[in-house]
Structure formats: C-alpha cells, structure tokens
C-alpha positions as CSV (number, residue, x, y, z in Angstrom):
1,X,51.7,15.6,-22.4
2,X,52.6,15.7,-26.0
3,X,54.2,12.9,-28.0
4,X,55.6,13.1,-31.5
5,X,54.8,10.1,-33.7
6,X,56.3,9.7,-37.2
7,X,54.1,7.7,-39.6
8,X,55.5,6.8,-43.0
9,X,53.3,7.5,-45.9
10,X,53.2,7.1,-49.7
11,X,52.2,9.9,-52.1
12,X,51.2,9.3,-55.7
13,X,49.4,11.1,-58.5
14,X,46.4,9.3,-59.8
15,X,45.5,8.9,-63.4
16,X,42.9,11.7,-63.2
17,X,45.6,14.1,-61.9
18,X,44.5,14.2,-58.3
19,X,47.0,13.3,-55.6
20,X,46.6,10.5,-53.0
21,X,48.5,10.0,-49.8
22,X,48.4,6.7,-47.8
23,X,49.6,5.8,-44.4
24,X,49.5,2.4,-42.7
25,X,50.1,1.6,-39.0
26,X,49.1,-1.2,-36.6
27,X,45.6,0.1,-35.8
28,X,44.7,0.6,-39.4
29,X,45.4,3.1,-42.1
30,X,44.4,6.5,-43.4
31,X,44.1,8.1,-46.8
32,X,44.1,11.7,-48.0
33,X,43.2,13.2,-51.4
34,X,43.8,16.6,-53.0
35,X,44.4,18.6,-56.1
36,X,48.0,19.1,-55.1
37,X,50.5,17.0,-53.0
38,X,50.2,19.5,-50.2
39,X,46.4,19.2,-50.1
40,X,46.6,15.4,-50.1
41,X,49.1,15.5,-47.2
42,X,46.8,18.0,-45.3
43,X,43.9,15.6,-45.8
44,X,46.0,12.7,-44.7
45,X,47.1,14.5,-41.6
46,X,43.4,15.1,-40.7
47,X,42.6,11.5,-41.3
48,X,45.5,10.2,-39.2
49,X,44.5,12.6,-36.4
50,X,41.0,11.1,-36.4
51,X,42.4,7.5,-36.3
52,X,44.6,8.4,-33.4
53,X,41.6,10.0,-31.5
54,X,39.7,6.8,-32.1
55,X,42.4,4.1,-31.4
56,X,45.2,6.0,-29.6
57,X,48.7,6.6,-30.6
58,X,50.3,3.6,-32.5
59,X,53.3,2.0,-30.9
60,X,56.5,3.2,-32.6
61,X,59.9,1.5,-32.7
62,X,62.9,3.5,-34.1
63,X,66.1,1.7,-34.9
64,X,69.3,3.6,-35.8
65,X,71.9,1.6,-37.6
66,X,75.2,2.3,-39.4
67,X,74.9,1.2,-43.0
68,X,78.3,1.9,-44.4
C-alpha cells in the first residue's frame, strides 16, 4: 500500500551561497543542503525518507476552508 504525505518545508539561501531546505513534523525534522535549490530539495527528500523509515509516516490532517 502506498500513501502520499505532504510535508511543508522552507527553502533559503545561506550567506555562503549554498541552499538549505528544512522540514518539521511531529516525529522530528529533516534538513537538506545543496548548491542549487533543486539539490537541497533532493537532499531533503532523502533525509525525510530516512526519518519516515525510522519513525513511520507522520500523522497528517488536511483542512480545506473557504477564505473569501
């Protein structure tokens, strides 16, 4: 069985020019680094995958609201 989990993340460029991606969720967090935004996100994806292997899929609650 497969389950899709969406994990919010932040992406920022460090002072030295490298890119950092950070994700937080109930069982912890994960970080990715790279020379480009894409490399940082790939590294973050790998880190999140390792956390999920160790602690399982984090619980997710999605709420859809009208915000007119």
